[in-house]
N, C-alpha and C positions, 0 to 999 in steps of 0.2 A: 689416530688422531689422539693427541694426548687432551687432558682435561682442559689446559689453557688454550689449546687452539680451538677447542669447541665452545668455550666460553667466549673466545673473541669472535668466531664466526657466528654465534648466536646472537651476541650484541650487534654485529654488523648487520645481519639480517634483519632483526628488530628494528634497528635505526633506518634503513632503507624501506622497509614497508612502512614504517611511521612517516617518515618524511614524504614518501609517494602519496599517502592518505592524504596527509595535511596540504599538500600541494594540490591535489584534485580538489579538496574542499574549498580552498582558497579560489580557484578558478570558477567553481560554482557559485560563489558568494557574490560575484559582481553582479549586483541588480541595482538599477536606477531606481529613483523614485517614482518617476513615471511609469517605468514597468511594474514595481510593487502595486502602485494606485491602481492601474488596469487589471493586473491580477486579481485584487480584492474585489473590484466591481464584478468581473466575469465569474469569480468564486461564489459570490453572493448570489448572483442570478441562477447560477448552477445548483446551489442549495436549494433555493425555492422552487426551481423547476423538478429536483429530486423529491422534494416533498410533495409536490401536487402529484408526480405520477405515482408515487406510492400510495397516496389517497386514493387514486383512481384504481389501482391495481388491487388495494383491499376492498374497494366497493365491488369490482368484477367478482372477485372469489366470494363475497357477502351475497351478492345478485344470484350466485349459484348455490345458495345455501349450505356453504361450505366453511369451516372454521380456519382462520389463516394458520393456526399451529398445525393443523392436520394437512393443510395445502403445502406447507413446509416441509412436514416430514415426508412427504409422498414425494416432492420434488428433490430433496436431499438423496432418498432411495432410489431415485430414477437417475440422479447423475453419478452414483457410486456403482462402478463397475462391477465392485464385489458382492452387489447385494442384487438378488435377483427380483425383478418386479413382474 
């Protein structure tokens, strides 16, 4: 393959990949105002629930007289197959 052919092929591949990505993003961006409002309401509720659950989990750790940092270290080690616990 000559340099010119490689250059044209590279440009073509770049164009196709970029166009495909932009086309996919355009399809995903079609969100109505109603959907966006519903999403915002649900997302806010989920954030509040997440905060409440995190507080409860922290309380469980504290009730067992354990520090959250140490609990997280042990949990991380337990989840890592390369670390023997």
